[in-house]
N, CA and C atoms as an extended XYZ file, in Angstrom:
552
Properties=species:S:1:pos:R:3:atomname:S:1:resname:S:1:resid:I:1 pbc="F F F"
N       149.642      115.612      144.104 N   UNK     1
C       150.148      116.245      145.295 CA  UNK     1
C       148.978      116.539      146.229 C   UNK     1
N       149.121      116.140      147.448 N   UNK     2
C       148.078      116.290      148.460 CA  UNK     2
C       148.163      117.675      149.110 C   UNK     2
N       147.006      118.373      149.295 N   UNK     3
C       147.041      119.696      149.927 CA  UNK     3
C       147.461      119.593      151.393 C   UNK     3
N       148.155      120.621      151.856 N   UNK     4
C       148.576      120.679      153.257 CA  UNK     4
C       147.356      120.933      154.139 C   UNK     4
N       147.482      120.708      155.443 N   UNK     5
C       146.353      120.998      156.345 CA  UNK     5
C       145.900      122.461      156.257 C   UNK     5
N       146.825      123.387      156.111 N   UNK     6
C       146.464      124.806      156.001 CA  UNK     6
C       145.696      125.062      154.707 C   UNK     6
N       146.120      124.460      153.601 N   UNK     7
C       145.421      124.627      152.337 CA  UNK     7
C       144.018      124.047      152.423 C   UNK     7
N       143.870      122.894      153.075 N   UNK     8
C       142.537      122.308      153.238 CA  UNK     8
C       141.632      123.212      154.066 C   UNK     8
N       142.179      123.799      155.122 N   UNK     9
C       141.403      124.713      155.963 CA  UNK     9
C       140.934      125.921      155.142 C   UNK     9
N       141.824      126.504      154.364 N   UNK    10
C       141.448      127.650      153.530 CA  UNK    10
C       140.379      127.273      152.514 C   UNK    10
N       140.491      126.113      151.906 N   UNK    11
C       139.490      125.653      150.944 CA  UNK    11
C       138.140      125.503      151.628 C   UNK    11
N       138.121      124.904      152.807 N   UNK    12
C       136.863      124.729      153.551 CA  UNK    12
C       136.236      126.078      153.920 C   UNK    12
N       137.065      127.007      154.385 N   UNK    13
C       136.540      128.321      154.748 CA  UNK    13
C       135.948      129.036      153.536 C   UNK    13
N       136.609      128.952      152.417 N   UNK    14
C       136.110      129.609      151.204 CA  UNK    14
C       134.812      128.982      150.723 C   UNK    14
N       134.714      127.675      150.800 N   UNK    15
C       133.494      127.001      150.369 CA  UNK    15
C       132.350      127.252      151.332 C   UNK    15
N       132.663      127.372      152.612 N   UNK    16
C       131.626      127.574      153.623 CA  UNK    16
C       131.103      129.004      153.630 C   UNK    16
N       131.903      129.956      153.194 N   UNK    17
C       131.507      131.354      153.260 CA  UNK    17
C       131.759      132.057      151.932 C   UNK    17
N       130.713      132.216      151.098 N   UNK    18
C       130.901      132.922      149.833 CA  UNK    18
C       131.412      134.341      150.033 C   UNK    18
N       131.077      134.964      151.162 N   UNK    19
C       131.544      136.327      151.407 CA  UNK    19
C       133.050      136.378      151.568 C   UNK    19
N       133.662      135.264      151.962 N   UNK    20
C       135.104      135.238      152.156 CA  UNK    20
C       135.844      135.450      150.846 C   UNK    20
N       135.200      135.140      149.738 N   UNK    21
C       135.851      135.306      148.442 CA  UNK    21
C       135.210      136.426      147.632 C   UNK    21
N       134.369      137.238      148.280 N   UNK    22
C       133.737      138.346      147.565 CA  UNK    22
C       134.818      139.250      147.008 C   UNK    22
N       134.635      139.658      145.792 N   UNK    23
C       135.626      140.479      145.112 CA  UNK    23
C       135.311      141.944      145.335 C   UNK    23
N       136.249      142.647      145.972 N   UNK    24
C       136.070      144.077      146.160 CA  UNK    24
C       136.398      144.788      144.855 C   UNK    24
N       135.737      145.898      144.601 N   UNK    25
C       136.005      146.642      143.363 CA  UNK    25
C       137.391      147.272      143.395 C   UNK    25
N       137.880      147.638      142.235 N   UNK    26
C       139.148      148.349      142.126 CA  UNK    26
C       138.869      149.844      142.210 C   UNK    26
N       139.673      150.542      142.979 N   UNK    27
C       139.533      151.981      143.156 CA  UNK    27
C       140.740      152.648      142.498 C   UNK    27
N       140.493      153.677      141.694 N   UNK    28
C       141.604      154.397      141.082 CA  UNK    28
C       141.327      155.890      141.089 C   UNK    28
N       142.371      156.659      140.826 N   UNK    29
C       142.291      158.112      140.683 CA  UNK    29
C       141.617      158.787      141.874 C   UNK    29
N       141.861      158.260      143.081 N   UNK    30
C       141.269      158.825      144.295 CA  UNK    30
C       141.993      160.115      144.665 C   UNK    30
N       141.210      161.139      145.062 N   UNK    31
C       141.813      162.406      145.432 CA  UNK    31
C       140.782      163.314      146.097 C   UNK    31
N       141.301      164.268      146.843 N   UNK    32
C       140.523      165.379      147.390 CA  UNK    32
C       141.216      166.629      146.881 C   UNK    32
N       140.463      167.526      146.256 N   UNK    33
C       141.038      168.792      145.820 CA  UNK    33
C       141.165      169.685      147.051 C   UNK    33
N       142.363      170.213      147.294 N   UNK    34
C       142.597      171.044      148.468 CA  UNK    34
C       141.586      172.181      148.501 C   UNK    34
N       140.776      172.238      149.572 N   UNK    35
C       139.783      173.315      149.650 CA  UNK    35
C       140.447      174.641      150.015 C   UNK    35
N       139.737      175.747      149.786 N   UNK    36
C       140.274      177.054      150.181 CA  UNK    36
C       140.474      177.107      151.693 C   UNK    36
N       141.386      177.944      152.175 N   UNK    37
C       141.614      178.056      153.620 CA  UNK    37
C       140.316      178.350      154.371 C   UNK    37
N       140.084      177.642      155.452 N   UNK    38
C       138.916      177.862      156.291 CA  UNK    38
C       137.646      177.180      155.828 C   UNK    38
N       137.675      176.529      154.675 N   UNK    39
C       136.465      175.856      154.175 CA  UNK    39
C       136.142      174.666      155.079 C   UNK    39
N       134.880      174.534      155.506 N   UNK    40
C       134.503      173.414      156.366 CA  UNK    40
C       134.144      172.150      155.585 C   UNK    40
N       134.185      172.221      154.248 N   UNK    41
C       133.811      171.081      153.411 CA  UNK    41
C       134.838      170.894      152.299 C   UNK    41
N       134.832      169.679      151.737 N   UNK    42
C       135.681      169.374      150.583 CA  UNK    42
C       134.995      168.270      149.791 C   UNK    42
N       135.438      168.077      148.559 N   UNK    43
C       134.895      167.027      147.706 CA  UNK    43
C       135.912      165.916      147.518 C   UNK    43
N       135.433      164.678      147.571 N   UNK    44
C       136.277      163.515      147.326 CA  UNK    44
C       135.900      162.881      146.003 C   UNK    44
N       136.909      162.538      145.212 N   UNK    45
C       136.690      162.010      143.870 CA  UNK    45
C       137.478      160.723      143.693 C   UNK    45
N       136.950      159.802      142.905 N   UNK    46
C       137.597      158.522      142.654 CA  UNK    46
C       136.861      157.809      141.544 C   UNK    46
N       137.419      156.705      141.089 N   UNK    47
C       136.758      155.859      140.109 CA  UNK    47
C       136.612      154.470      140.706 C   UNK    47
N       135.411      153.911      140.606 N   UNK    48
C       135.138      152.552      141.088 CA  UNK    48
C       134.955      151.657      139.873 C   UNK    48
N       135.767      150.612      139.796 N   UNK    49
C       135.656      149.622      138.725 CA  UNK    49
C       135.122      148.339      139.353 C   UNK    49
N       133.863      148.021      139.080 N   UNK    50
C       133.221      146.836      139.635 CA  UNK    50
C       133.559      145.629      138.747 C   UNK    50
N       134.526      144.852      139.166 N   UNK    51
C       134.959      143.695      138.374 CA  UNK    51
C       134.117      142.458      138.657 C   UNK    51
N       133.144      142.594      139.531 N   UNK    52
C       132.289      141.479      139.928 CA  UNK    52
C       131.208      141.197      138.881 C   UNK    52
N       130.624      140.030      138.977 N   UNK    53
C       129.482      139.674      138.128 CA  UNK    53
C       128.167      140.152      138.728 C   UNK    53
N       128.225      140.794      139.893 N   UNK    54
C       127.042      141.325      140.568 CA  UNK    54
C       127.138      142.845      140.635 C   UNK    54
N       125.972      143.508      140.642 N   UNK    55
C       126.005      144.956      140.807 CA  UNK    55
C       126.576      145.286      142.177 C   UNK    55
N       127.195      146.431      142.265 N   UNK    56
C       127.771      146.907      143.513 CA  UNK    56
C       126.917      148.068      143.996 C   UNK    56
N       126.423      147.973      145.215 N   UNK    57
C       125.635      149.048      145.796 CA  UNK    57
C       126.510      149.758      146.828 C   UNK    57
N       126.791      151.029      146.565 N   UNK    58
C       127.534      151.868      147.503 CA  UNK    58
C       126.483      152.593      148.331 C   UNK    58
N       126.514      152.378      149.662 N   UNK    59
C       125.447      152.948      150.485 CA  UNK    59
C       125.940      153.819      151.631 C   UNK    59
N       127.180      154.278      151.547 N   UNK    60
C       127.668      155.192      152.563 CA  UNK    60
C       129.174      155.254      152.586 C   UNK    60
N       129.685      156.164      153.419 N   UNK    61
C       131.124      156.308      153.603 CA  UNK    61
C       131.361      156.968      154.946 C   UNK    61
N       132.551      156.746      155.489 N   UNK    62
C       132.892      157.333      156.780 CA  UNK    62
C       134.399      157.515      156.879 C   UNK    62
N       134.794      158.329      157.851 N   UNK    63
C       136.205      158.560      158.129 CA  UNK    63
C       136.356      158.885      159.602 C   UNK    63
N       137.445      158.420      160.203 N   UNK    64
C       137.697      158.732      161.609 CA  UNK    64
C       138.046      160.199      161.816 C   UNK    64
N       138.493      160.885      160.753 N   UNK    65
C       138.993      162.251      160.890 CA  UNK    65
C       138.076      163.315      160.304 C   UNK    65
N       136.938      162.890      159.762 N   UNK    66
C       135.990      163.835      159.173 CA  UNK    66
C       134.617      163.545      159.780 C   UNK    66
N       133.953      164.576      160.274 N   UNK    67
C       132.685      164.387      160.991 CA  UNK    67
C       131.642      163.651      160.156 C   UNK    67
N       131.459      164.068      158.904 N   UNK    68
C       130.416      163.489      158.058 CA  UNK    68
C       130.948      163.300      156.647 C   UNK    68
N       130.716      162.103      156.096 N   UNK    69
C       131.029      161.823      154.694 CA  UNK    69
C       129.742      161.324      154.056 C   UNK    69
N       129.265      162.039      153.046 N   UNK    70
C       128.018      161.669      152.382 CA  UNK    70
C       128.262      161.419      150.898 C   UNK    70
N       127.375      160.611      150.319 N   UNK    71
C       127.354      160.400      148.874 CA  UNK    71
C       126.491      161.495      148.280 C   UNK    71
N       127.013      162.236      147.296 N   UNK    72
C       126.257      163.339      146.694 CA  UNK    72
C       126.240      163.210      145.180 C   UNK    72
N       125.238      163.841      144.585 N   UNK    73
C       125.135      163.970      143.137 CA  UNK    73
C       124.900      165.436      142.823 C   UNK    73
N       125.798      166.009      142.026 N   UNK    74
C       125.617      167.370      141.506 CA  UNK    74
C       125.224      167.235      140.053 C   UNK    74
N       124.278      168.046      139.635 N   UNK    75
C       123.865      168.033      138.239 CA  UNK    75
C       123.183      169.345      137.905 C   UNK    75
N       123.077      169.608      136.623 N   UNK    76
C       122.369      170.797      136.149 CA  UNK    76
C       121.081      170.314      135.502 C   UNK    76
N       119.958      170.818      136.020 N   UNK    77
C       118.638      170.479      135.489 CA  UNK    77
C       117.939      171.785      135.137 C   UNK    77
N       117.532      171.932      133.892 N   UNK    78
C       116.873      173.164      133.427 CA  UNK    78
C       117.689      174.403      133.774 C   UNK    78
N       118.981      174.334      133.516 N   UNK    79
C       119.915      175.439      133.748 CA  UNK    79
C       120.070      175.822      135.216 C   UNK    79
N       119.682      174.937      136.121 N   UNK    80
C       119.845      175.185      137.548 CA  UNK    80
C       120.739      174.088      138.124 C   UNK    80
N       121.851      174.501      138.742 N   UNK    81
C       122.756      173.544      139.369 CA  UNK    81
C       122.162      173.084      140.696 C   UNK    81
N       122.135      171.776      140.909 N   UNK    82
C       121.619      171.217      142.154 CA  UNK    82
C       122.632      170.229      142.719 C   UNK    82
N       122.551      170.005      144.009 N   UNK    83
C       123.361      168.996      144.669 CA  UNK    83
C       122.470      168.345      145.721 C   UNK    83
N       122.480      167.012      145.741 N   UNK    84
C       121.652      166.323      146.726 CA  UNK    84
C       122.359      165.086      147.237 C   UNK    84
N       122.018      164.734      148.468 N   UNK    85
C       122.563      163.531      149.067 CA  UNK    85
C       121.888      162.307      148.448 C   UNK    85
N       122.658      161.260      148.245 N   UNK    86
C       122.147      160.005      147.698 CA  UNK    86
C       122.187      158.945      148.791 C   UNK    86
N       121.116      158.164      148.909 N   UNK    87
C       121.110      157.054      149.860 CA  UNK    87
C       122.018      155.934      149.393 C   UNK    87
N       122.054      155.728      148.090 N   UNK    88
C       122.902      154.684      147.523 CA  UNK    88
C       123.208      155.009      146.069 C   UNK    88
N       124.306      154.425      145.607 N   UNK    89
C       124.717      154.561      144.211 CA  UNK    89
C       125.029      153.156      143.720 C   UNK    89
N       124.493      152.787      142.569 N   UNK    90
C       124.682      151.432      142.036 CA  UNK    90
C       125.700      151.470      140.890 C   UNK    90
N       126.698      150.589      140.995 N   UNK    91
C       127.665      150.402      139.914 CA  UNK    91
C       127.327      149.048      139.290 C   UNK    91
N       126.941      149.011      138.017 N   UNK    92
C       126.530      147.749      137.406 CA  UNK    92
C       127.657      146.718      137.379 C   UNK    92
N       127.283      145.456      137.291 N   UNK    93
C       128.263      144.369      137.180 CA  UNK    93
C       129.178      144.652      135.999 C   UNK    93
N       130.471      144.572      136.234 N   UNK    94
C       131.438      144.823      135.172 CA  UNK    94
C       131.561      146.276      134.773 C   UNK    94
N       130.888      147.184      135.493 N   UNK    95
C       130.862      148.598      135.120 CA  UNK    95
C       131.845      149.447      135.894 C   UNK    95
N       131.970      150.680      135.457 N   UNK    96
C       132.857      151.653      136.089 CA  UNK    96
C       132.062      152.928      136.339 C   UNK    96
N       132.283      153.536      137.489 N   UNK    97
C       131.630      154.798      137.816 CA  UNK    97
C       132.682      155.771      138.321 C   UNK    97
N       132.716      156.939      137.713 N   UNK    98
C       133.665      157.965      138.119 CA  UNK    98
C       132.966      158.980      139.014 C   UNK    98
N       133.494      159.167      140.210 N   UNK    99
C       133.055      160.232      141.101 CA  UNK    99
C       133.866      161.445      140.675 C   UNK    99
N       133.190      162.484      140.152 N   UNK   100
C       133.901      163.623      139.594 CA  UNK   100
C       133.110      164.898      139.827 C   UNK   100
N       133.781      166.027      139.614 N   UNK   101
C       133.146      167.327      139.755 CA  UNK   101
C       131.950      167.413      138.804 C   UNK   101
N       130.805      167.873      139.316 N   UNK   102
C       129.611      167.999      138.494 CA  UNK   102
C       128.828      166.714      138.361 C   UNK   102
N       129.115      165.725      139.180 N   UNK   103
C       128.440      164.428      139.119 CA  UNK   103
C       128.457      163.818      140.523 C   UNK   103
N       128.609      162.510      140.591 N   UNK   104
C       128.726      161.856      141.892 CA  UNK   104
C       130.038      162.273      142.550 C   UNK   104
N       130.009      162.414      143.874 N   UNK   105
C       131.223      162.707      144.627 CA  UNK   105
C       130.977      162.396      146.097 C   UNK   105
N       132.062      162.345      146.858 N   UNK   106
C       131.972      162.230      148.307 CA  UNK   106
C       131.993      163.647      148.863 C   UNK   106
N       131.021      163.984      149.685 N   UNK   107
C       130.979      165.308      150.309 CA  UNK   107
C       131.534      165.147      151.718 C   UNK   107
N       132.668      165.785      151.977 N   UNK   108
C       133.356      165.702      153.266 CA  UNK   108
C       133.003      166.954      154.053 C   UNK   108
N       132.301      166.782      155.174 N   UNK   109
C       131.799      167.928      155.931 CA  UNK   109
C       132.269      167.860      157.377 C   UNK   109
N       132.500      169.024      157.950 N   UNK   110
C       132.955      169.088      159.329 CA  UNK   110
C       134.422      168.718      159.454 C   UNK   110
N       135.253      169.291      158.582 N   UNK   111
C       136.688      169.005      158.626 CA  UNK   111
C       137.236      169.454      159.977 C   UNK   111
N       137.998      168.576      160.643 N   UNK   112
C       138.518      168.939      161.963 CA  UNK   112
C       139.842      169.698      161.881 C   UNK   112
N       140.422      169.763      160.691 N   UNK   113
C       141.664      170.510      160.478 CA  UNK   113
C       141.743      170.854      158.996 C   UNK   113
N       142.475      171.903      158.663 N   UNK   114
C       142.623      172.246      157.243 CA  UNK   114
C       143.298      171.109      156.480 C   UNK   114
N       142.835      170.857      155.265 N   UNK   115
C       143.457      169.854      154.409 CA  UNK   115
C       144.506      170.539      153.542 C   UNK   115
N       145.702      169.987      153.527 N   UNK   116
C       146.799      170.550      152.758 CA  UNK   116
C       147.259      169.559      151.704 C   UNK   116
N       147.686      170.062      150.545 N   UNK   117
C       148.242      169.198      149.504 CA  UNK   117
C       149.342      168.339      150.125 C   UNK   117
N       149.312      167.059      149.825 N   UNK   118
C       150.272      166.110      150.384 CA  UNK   118
C       149.695      165.283      151.522 C   UNK   118
N       148.586      165.748      152.139 N   UNK   119
C       147.926      164.960      153.187 CA  UNK   119
C       147.249      163.749      152.561 C   UNK   119
N       147.069      162.705      153.332 N   UNK   120
C       146.272      161.546      152.935 CA  UNK   120
C       145.101      161.428      153.888 C   UNK   120
N       143.907      161.181      153.352 N   UNK   121
C       142.709      161.006      154.169 CA  UNK   121
C       142.198      159.587      153.953 C   UNK   121
N       142.024      158.865      155.051 N   UNK   122
C       141.516      157.499      155.003 CA  UNK   122
C       139.994      157.529      155.098 C   UNK   122
N       139.338      156.900      154.138 N   UNK   123
C       137.874      156.824      154.115 CA  UNK   123
C       137.490      155.374      153.895 C   UNK   123
N       136.399      154.962      154.510 N   UNK   124
C       135.853      153.631      154.270 CA  UNK   124
C       134.532      153.790      153.532 C   UNK   124
N       134.445      153.169      152.371 N   UNK   125
C       133.209      153.173      151.593 CA  UNK   125
C       132.432      151.920      151.966 C   UNK   125
N       131.176      152.098      152.365 N   UNK   126
C       130.318      150.965      152.709 CA  UNK   126
C       129.614      150.499      151.441 C   UNK   126
N       129.664      149.193      151.198 N   UNK   127
C       129.081      148.679      149.962 CA  UNK   127
C       128.533      147.275      150.158 C   UNK   127
N       127.809      146.810      149.149 N   UNK   128
C       127.260      145.454      149.185 CA  UNK   128
C       128.356      144.397      149.161 C   UNK   128
N       129.579      144.761      148.761 N   UNK   129
C       130.710      143.833      148.767 CA  UNK   129
C       131.474      143.893      150.085 C   UNK   129
N       131.029      144.749      150.991 N   UNK   130
C       131.713      144.929      152.270 CA  UNK   130
C       132.413      146.273      152.306 C   UNK   130
N       133.064      146.574      153.435 N   UNK   131
C       133.753      147.861      153.547 CA  UNK   131
C       134.954      147.919      152.601 C   UNK   131
N       135.132      149.079      151.969 N   UNK   132
C       136.233      149.286      151.037 CA  UNK   132
C       137.100      150.420      151.583 C   UNK   132
N       138.294      150.110      152.094 N   UNK   133
C       139.176      151.175      152.579 CA  UNK   133
C       139.807      151.910      151.396 C   UNK   133
N       139.805      153.239      151.467 N   UNK   134
C       140.343      154.056      150.385 CA  UNK   134
C       141.222      155.150      150.982 C   UNK   134
N       142.367      155.379      150.377 N   UNK   135
C       143.235      156.490      150.739 CA  UNK   135
C       143.069      157.567      149.679 C   UNK   135
N       142.648      158.758      150.107 N   UNK   136
C       142.478      159.876      149.184 CA  UNK   136
C       143.561      160.911      149.462 C   UNK   136
N       144.532      161.065      148.560 N   UNK   137
C       145.530      162.117      148.747 CA  UNK   137
C       144.909      163.483      148.460 C   UNK   137
N       145.341      164.486      149.198 N   UNK   138
C       144.891      165.854      148.959 CA  UNK   138
C       145.842      166.462      147.933 C   UNK   138
N       145.260      167.006      146.854 N   UNK   139
C       146.054      167.586      145.778 CA  UNK   139
C       145.659      169.038      145.550 C   UNK   139
N       146.570      169.799      144.979 N   UNK   140
C       146.285      171.194      144.642 CA  UNK   140
C       145.307      171.243      143.471 C   UNK   140
N       144.505      172.296      143.374 N   UNK   141
C       143.649      172.443      142.194 CA  UNK   141
C       144.516      172.402      140.925 C   UNK   141
N       144.053      171.660      139.937 N   UNK   142
C       144.795      171.531      138.689 CA  UNK   142
C       145.691      170.311      138.642 C   UNK   142
N       145.873      169.635      139.778 N   UNK   143
C       146.639      168.390      139.817 CA  UNK   143
C       145.666      167.267      140.110 C   UNK   143
N       146.004      166.089      139.685 N   UNK   144
C       145.298      164.929      140.200 CA  UNK   144
C       146.218      163.728      140.143 C   UNK   144
N       145.798      162.671      140.806 N   UNK   145
C       146.637      161.486      140.905 CA  UNK   145
C       146.158      160.429      139.944 C   UNK   145
N       147.038      159.554      139.615 N   UNK   146
C       146.695      158.348      138.882 CA  UNK   146
C       147.080      157.202      139.810 C   UNK   146
N       146.183      156.873      140.731 N   UNK   147
C       146.475      155.821      141.694 CA  UNK   147
C       145.541      154.653      141.478 C   UNK   147
N       146.008      153.520      141.858 N   UNK   148
C       145.207      152.306      141.831 CA  UNK   148
C       145.337      151.691      143.202 C   UNK   148
N       144.198      151.394      143.832 N   UNK   149
C       144.231      150.896      145.194 CA  UNK   149
C       143.780      149.460      145.247 C   UNK   149
N       144.493      148.712      146.071 N   UNK   150
C       144.127      147.324      146.301 CA  UNK   150
C       142.977      147.233      147.270 C   UNK   150
N       142.524      146.034      147.521 N   UNK   151
C       141.382      145.830      148.407 CA  UNK   151
C       141.708      146.203      149.846 C   UNK   151
N       143.005      146.393      150.174 N   UNK   152
C       143.376      146.790      151.527 CA  UNK   152
C       143.492      148.300      151.685 C   UNK   152
N       143.184      149.047      150.614 N   UNK   153
C       143.230      150.501      150.678 CA  UNK   153
C       144.599      151.070      150.367 C   UNK   153
N       145.605      150.219      150.180 N   UNK   154
C       146.929      150.736      149.854 CA  UNK   154
C       146.918      151.279      148.436 C   UNK   154
N       147.686      152.330      148.217 N   UNK   155
C       147.669      152.934      146.884 CA  UNK   155
C       149.053      152.911      146.268 C   UNK   155
N       149.048      152.814      144.956 N   UNK   156
C       150.269      152.917      144.188 CA  UNK   156
C       149.953      153.863      143.056 C   UNK   156
N       150.816      154.811      142.820 N   UNK   157
C       150.525      155.715      141.729 CA  UNK   157
C       151.495      156.858      141.692 C   UNK   157
N       151.185      157.828      140.877 N   UNK   158
C       152.039      158.991      140.742 CA  UNK   158
C       151.176      160.202      140.417 C   UNK   158
N       151.770      161.384      140.571 N   UNK   159
C       151.049      162.637      140.386 CA  UNK   159
C       151.102      163.065      138.937 C   UNK   159
N       150.063      163.700      138.504 N   UNK   160
C       150.025      164.327      137.185 CA  UNK   160
C       149.454      165.717      137.354 C   UNK   160
N       150.097      166.708      136.812 N   UNK   161
C       149.526      168.049      136.778 CA  UNK   161
C       148.849      168.213      135.427 C   UNK   161
N       147.624      168.638      135.424 N   UNK   162
C       146.897      168.759      134.181 CA  UNK   162
C       146.382      170.172      133.956 C   UNK   162
N       147.021      171.136      134.581 N   UNK   163
C       146.683      172.531      134.312 CA  UNK   163
C       145.203      172.814      134.318 C   UNK   163
N       144.704      173.292      133.213 N   UNK   164
C       143.322      173.743      133.132 CA  UNK   164
C       142.342      172.631      132.792 C   UNK   164
N       142.789      171.376      132.703 N   UNK   165
C       141.853      170.311      132.369 CA  UNK   165
C       140.774      170.143      133.424 C   UNK   165
N       141.120      170.410      134.687 N   UNK   166
C       140.141      170.266      135.752 CA  UNK   166
C       139.414      171.591      135.940 C   UNK   166
N       138.180      171.512      136.363 N   UNK   167
C       137.416      172.727      136.612 CA  UNK   167
C       138.034      173.493      137.771 C   UNK   167
N       138.102      174.798      137.639 N   UNK   168
C       138.699      175.629      138.674 CA  UNK   168
C       137.927      175.564      139.986 C   UNK   168
N       136.618      175.262      139.940 N   UNK   169
C       135.807      175.280      141.148 CA  UNK   169
C       135.851      174.003      141.947 C   UNK   169
N       136.645      173.017      141.531 N   UNK   170
C       136.654      171.742      142.240 CA  UNK   170
C       137.093      171.953      143.678 C   UNK   170
N       136.396      171.298      144.594 N   UNK   171
C       136.752      171.359      145.991 CA  UNK   171
C       136.124      172.528      146.727 C   UNK   171
N       135.509      173.447      146.022 N   UNK   172
C       134.875      174.586      146.680 CA  UNK   172
C       133.420      174.240      146.988 C   UNK   172
N       132.919      174.687      148.124 N   UNK   173
C       131.517      174.392      148.432 CA  UNK   173
C       130.589      175.121      147.473 C   UNK   173
N       129.470      174.486      147.176 N   UNK   174
C       128.468      175.107      146.319 CA  UNK   174
C       127.701      176.142      147.132 C   UNK   174
N       127.433      177.319      146.596 N   UNK   175
C       126.633      178.298      147.318 CA  UNK   175
C       125.270      177.716      147.685 C   UNK   175
N       124.729      178.172      148.803 N   UNK   176
C       123.460      177.642      149.282 CA  UNK   176
C       122.331      177.796      148.270 C   UNK   176
N       122.373      178.854      147.473 N   UNK   177
C       121.295      179.046      146.510 CA  UNK   177
C       121.396      178.072      145.337 C   UNK   177
N       122.471      177.274      145.276 N   UNK   178
C       122.624      176.292      144.208 CA  UNK   178
C       122.316      174.884      144.697 C   UNK   178
N       121.894      174.748      145.940 N   UNK   179
C       121.590      173.423      146.462 CA  UNK   179
C       120.122      173.130      146.332 C   UNK   179
N       119.828      171.850      146.261 N   UNK   180
C       118.452      171.392      146.119 CA  UNK   180
C       118.032      170.814      147.465 C   UNK   180
N       116.959      171.304      148.018 N   UNK   181
C       116.535      170.838      149.341 CA  UNK   181
C       115.676      169.593      149.283 C   UNK   181
N       115.418      169.061      148.086 N   UNK   182
C       114.600      167.852      148.007 CA  UNK   182
C       115.389      166.660      148.518 C   UNK   182
N       114.689      165.651      148.992 N   UNK   183
C       115.332      164.448      149.505 CA  UNK   183
C       114.934      163.261      148.673 C   UNK   183
N       115.873      162.370      148.486 N   UNK   184
C       115.619      161.116      147.765 CA  UNK   184
C       116.351      160.020      148.463 C   UNK   184
């Protein structure tokens, strides 16, 4: 069977441009924990599954509705909690990285309106595989989603309430005395 003219065109485009067939990672469990009323910041959490044979470098994020979205790492070093901005985060080939409380997360700063449970926030993650559109639903503390997002940012999933499984402090800004002023 001979390929149609459209099929031949698609084959040529794919062969001419390796980026045209670049595999975007799978995004799951995306969410923002509803921040307390009046909070100017919130945390974004998700899991990135790099199904590619190449490492994935995440080097930024943005949103049309949030002034600043940064990549952050929270950790405890010598019994001192620190949080710092990251220039990039690497997900190894075939690896998975969970953005979670007390580790890597998206820091959403300069919220232009209060975030309420049930809202959806559109964020674009900048990466070596290209821009990755992500929808982060806002959930109440103690709830989280089990969503899986396609490369177009659309999500499919359902809600799960997990009571005390999640840390009570999720989504709350870290006090200034717990931040690390060093830069990397």
